[in-house]
Short mmCIF file of the C-alpha atoms (twelve columns), coordinates in Angstrom:
data_MODEL
# 
_entry.id   MODEL 
# 
loop_
_atom_site.group_PDB 
_atom_site.id 
_atom_site.type_symbol 
_atom_site.label_atom_id 
_atom_site.label_alt_id 
_atom_site.label_comp_id 
_atom_site.label_asym_id 
_atom_site.label_seq_id 
_atom_site.Cartn_x 
_atom_site.Cartn_y 
_atom_site.Cartn_z 
_atom_site.pdbx_PDB_model_num 
ATOM 1  C CA . MET A 1  111.415 119.973 117.206 1 
ATOM 2  C CA . THR A 2  112.745 118.586 120.450 1 
ATOM 3  C CA . VAL A 3  110.571 116.843 123.039 1 
ATOM 4  C CA . ARG A 4  110.931 119.852 125.327 1 
ATOM 5  C CA . GLU A 5  109.698 122.187 122.574 1 
ATOM 6  C CA . LEU A 6  106.814 119.847 121.779 1 
ATOM 7  C CA . LEU A 7  105.691 119.736 125.407 1 
ATOM 8  C CA . ALA A 8  105.991 123.515 125.738 1 
ATOM 9  C CA . ARG A 9  103.855 124.122 122.622 1 
ATOM 10 C CA . THR A 10 101.292 121.310 122.828 1 
ATOM 11 C CA . SER A 11 98.749  120.641 125.554 1 
ATOM 12 C CA . SER A 12 98.201  117.237 127.137 1 
ATOM 13 C CA . ARG A 13 94.727  117.247 125.603 1 
ATOM 14 C CA . GLU A 14 96.051  117.780 122.071 1 
ATOM 15 C CA . LEU A 15 98.704  115.078 122.497 1 
ATOM 16 C CA . THR A 16 95.989  112.688 123.680 1 
ATOM 17 C CA . GLU A 17 93.832  113.567 120.685 1 
ATOM 18 C CA . TRP A 18 96.730  112.819 118.301 1 
ATOM 19 C CA . GLN A 19 97.470  109.567 120.102 1 
ATOM 20 C CA . VAL A 20 93.862  108.420 119.759 1 
ATOM 21 C CA . TYR A 21 93.730  109.584 116.121 1 
ATOM 22 C CA . GLU A 22 96.793  107.481 115.314 1 
ATOM 23 C CA . LYS A 23 95.315  104.447 117.065 1 
ATOM 24 C CA . VAL A 24 92.140  104.790 115.020 1 
ATOM 25 C CA . THR A 25 93.659  105.560 111.600 1 
ATOM 26 C CA . GLY A 26 97.050  103.857 111.786 1 
ATOM 27 C CA . PRO A 27 100.507 105.408 111.921 1 
ATOM 28 C CA . LEU A 28 101.121 109.010 110.988 1 
ATOM 29 C CA . GLY A 29 103.631 109.704 108.261 1 
ATOM 30 C CA . PRO A 30 104.190 108.490 104.730 1 
ATOM 31 C CA . PRO A 31 101.801 105.642 103.860 1 
ATOM 32 C CA . ARG A 32 104.594 103.316 102.715 1 
ATOM 33 C CA . ALA A 33 106.803 103.840 105.782 1 
ATOM 34 C CA . ASP A 34 105.537 100.623 107.420 1 
ATOM 35 C CA . ILE A 35 106.470 98.637  104.324 1 
ATOM 36 C CA . HIS A 36 109.914 100.216 104.067 1 
ATOM 37 C CA . THR A 37 110.576 99.541  107.736 1 
ATOM 38 C CA . GLY A 38 109.298 95.965  107.381 1 
ATOM 39 C CA . ILE A 39 111.687 95.305  104.502 1 
ATOM 40 C CA . ILE A 40 114.629 96.611  106.495 1 
ATOM 41 C CA . ALA A 41 113.634 94.651  109.612 1 
ATOM 42 C CA . ALA A 42 113.180 91.430  107.588 1 
ATOM 43 C CA . THR A 43 116.568 91.883  105.927 1 
ATOM 44 C CA . ILE A 44 118.309 92.346  109.281 1 
ATOM 45 C CA . ALA A 45 116.421 89.434  110.877 1 
ATOM 46 C CA . ASN A 46 117.233 87.116  107.958 1 
ATOM 47 C CA . ALA A 47 120.898 88.110  107.984 1 
ATOM 48 C CA . ASN A 48 121.082 87.185  111.669 1 
ATOM 49 C CA . ARG A 49 118.910 84.058  111.842 1 
ATOM 50 C CA . GLY A 50 121.822 81.747  111.033 1 
ATOM 51 C CA . GLY A 51 119.876 79.730  108.463 1 
ATOM 52 C CA . LYS A 52 117.514 78.353  111.108 1 
ATOM 53 C CA . GLY A 53 113.752 78.397  110.649 1 
ATOM 54 C CA . ARG A 54 111.799 80.091  107.923 1 
ATOM 55 C CA . GLU A 55 112.833 83.324  106.272 1 
ATOM 56 C CA . TYR A 56 111.116 86.452  107.545 1 
ATOM 57 C CA . THR A 57 109.077 88.676  105.248 1 
ATOM 58 C CA . ALA A 58 108.299 92.372  105.512 1 
ATOM 59 C CA . GLN A 59 104.741 91.424  106.557 1 
ATOM 60 C CA . ASP A 60 106.135 89.801  109.716 1 
ATOM 61 C CA . PHE A 61 107.138 93.268  110.935 1 
ATOM 62 C CA . ILE A 62 104.207 95.395  109.767 1 
ATOM 63 C CA . PRO A 63 101.539 96.097  112.420 1 
ATOM 64 C CA . LYS A 64 98.006  95.025  111.598 1 
ATOM 65 C CA . TRP A 65 95.912  98.174  111.937 1 
ATOM 66 C CA . ASP A 66 92.196  97.919  112.593 1 
ATOM 67 C CA . LYS A 67 90.624  99.722  109.632 1 
ATOM 68 C CA . ARG A 68 87.032  99.033  110.704 1 
ATOM 69 C CA . PRO A 69 85.352  102.282 111.740 1 
ATOM 70 C CA . LEU A 70 84.952  102.443 115.496 1 
ATOM 71 C CA . THR A 71 81.576  102.836 117.113 1 
ATOM 72 C CA . PRO A 72 81.120  105.944 119.276 1 
ATOM 73 C CA . GLU A 73 81.345  103.710 122.367 1 
ATOM 74 C CA . GLU A 74 84.623  102.122 121.197 1 
ATOM 75 C CA . LEU A 75 86.076  105.524 120.376 1 
ATOM 76 C CA . PHE A 76 85.065  106.847 123.804 1 
ATOM 77 C CA . GLN A 77 86.758  103.837 125.457 1 
ATOM 78 C CA . LYS A 78 89.991  104.499 123.532 1 
ATOM 79 C CA . VAL A 79 89.918  108.170 124.508 1 
ATOM 80 C CA . ALA A 80 89.227  107.249 128.144 1 
ATOM 81 C CA . GLN A 81 92.132  104.767 128.155 1 
ATOM 82 C CA . ALA A 82 94.533  107.326 126.666 1 
ATOM 83 C CA . ASN A 83 93.269  109.964 129.101 1 
ATOM 84 C CA . ALA A 84 93.790  107.625 132.088 1 
ATOM 85 C CA . ALA A 85 97.260  106.616 130.853 1 
ATOM 86 C CA . LEU A 86 98.221  110.287 130.894 1 
ATOM 87 C CA . GLY A 87 96.845  110.781 134.407 1 
ATOM 88 C CA . GLY A 88 93.619  112.468 133.345 1 
ATOM 89 C CA . ALA A 89 90.229  112.149 134.974 1 
ATOM 90 C CA . VAL A 90 86.726  112.176 133.531 1 
ATOM 91 C CA . LYS A 91 84.544  115.042 134.666 1 
ATOM 92 C CA . ARG A 92 80.833  114.439 134.192 1 
ATOM 93 C CA . LYS A 93 78.217  117.149 134.114 1 
ATOM 94 C CA . GLU A 94 75.539  116.761 136.750 1 
ATOM 95 C CA . GLY A 95 71.869  117.296 136.013 1 
# 
């Protein structure tokens, strides 16, 4: 779908939830996509490095995702950061 369709069908809250989910679990999509992309990026980088320096590997281009489970406090901080980045505010219940 297009970005316009996505924004028309998905709330800011749901987009924030998906963003946080991806930050916690790693990238969405096929599990080997990072490796495939790393191989392609390394091939292009090596073809253009002009023989200088060490050869790149796929691992040089694969993000290191934090697989340690987050504490509730860490998860709240990530949600708060994503919320603030999207212009949201925290509403606290009184009493």
